[in-house]
C-alpha positions in Angstrom: 17.0 -6.5 3.3 13.5 -5.1 3.9 14.7 -1.4 4.1 16.2 -1.7 0.7 13.1 -3.5 -0.6 10.9 -0.7 0.8 13.0 1.9 -1.1 12.7 0.1 -4.4 9.0 -0.8 -4.0 8.3 2.8 -3.2 10.1 4.0 -6.4 8.3 1.3 -8.4 4.9 2.3 -7.0 5.6 6.0 -7.7 6.1 5.0 -11.3 2.8 3.1 -11.5 4.0 -0.5 -11.1 1.0 -2.3 -9.7 2.8 -5.2 -8.1 4.7 -2.7 -5.9 1.4 -1.6 -4.3 0.8 -4.9 -2.6 4.5 -5.3 -1.8 4.3 -2.1 0.1 1.1 -3.1 1.8 2.8 -6.3 3.1 5.8 -4.4 4.4 3.6 -1.9 6.2 1.2 -4.5 7.6 4.0 -6.8 8.9 6.4 -4.0 9.9 9.2 -5.3 7.8 12.0 -2.8 7.6 9.8 0.0 9.0 7.3 0.4 11.8 3.9 -1.4 11.4 1.3 1.0 10.0 -2.0 -0.5 9.1 -3.3 2.7 7.7 -0.5 2.8 5.1 -0.9 -0.9 4.5 -4.6 -0.5 3.8 -3.9 2.6 1.6 -1.7 0.5 -0.6 -4.3 -2.2 -0.8 -6.9 0.3 -1.8 -4.6 1.8 -4.5 -4.1 -1.7 -5.9 -7.9 -2.2 -6.0 -8.5 1.2 -7.6 -6.0 0.3 -10.3 -7.9 -2.9 -11.0 -5.5 -5.2 -9.1 -6.5 -8.1 -6.8 -4.5 -7.8 -3.7 -4.4 -11.3 -2.2 -2.5 -10.5 1.0 -3.7 -10.7 4.6 -3.7 -6.9 5.0 -6.0 -6.6 2.0 -8.3 -9.5 2.7 -9.4 -8.7 6.2 -7.8 -5.5 7.3 -11.0 -3.6 7.7 -12.2 -6.1 10.3 -9.4 -5.1 12.6 -9.2 -1.4 11.9 -11.1 1.5 13.4 -13.4 3.4 11.1 -11.2 6.5 11.3 -8.2 4.5 10.1 -10.1 3.1 7.2 -11.4 6.5 6.3 -7.9 8.0 6.4 -6.5 5.2 4.3 -9.3 5.4 1.7 -8.9 9.2 1.4 -5.1 8.9 0.8 -5.7 6.2 -1.8 -8.3 8.2 -3.6 -5.9 11.2 -4.0 -2.7 9.2 -4.7 -1.3 9.3 -8.2 2.0 7.9 -9.6 4.6 10.4 -10.6 5.4 8.6 -13.9 8.9 10.0 -14.4 10.6 10.0 -17.8 9.1 9.4 -21.2 
């Protein structure tokens, strides 16, 4: 169930789990369980990259080639300001 997966990937990403970033990118890029949103997909790819990850998914490998400059700029701005909430501890 992609809607349930989205919920859990979002929670994991908010707590800093790097693998969840590319999982969210894939869900957004393919529109699995939610509307397709390439800006959000690219945002999560950029967050993965900023955290030192290597996103090997289609939305991360060639997204910029099919996106408008304003979409890329919006995604990069969101990625730059995003921080995990890191609950607990």
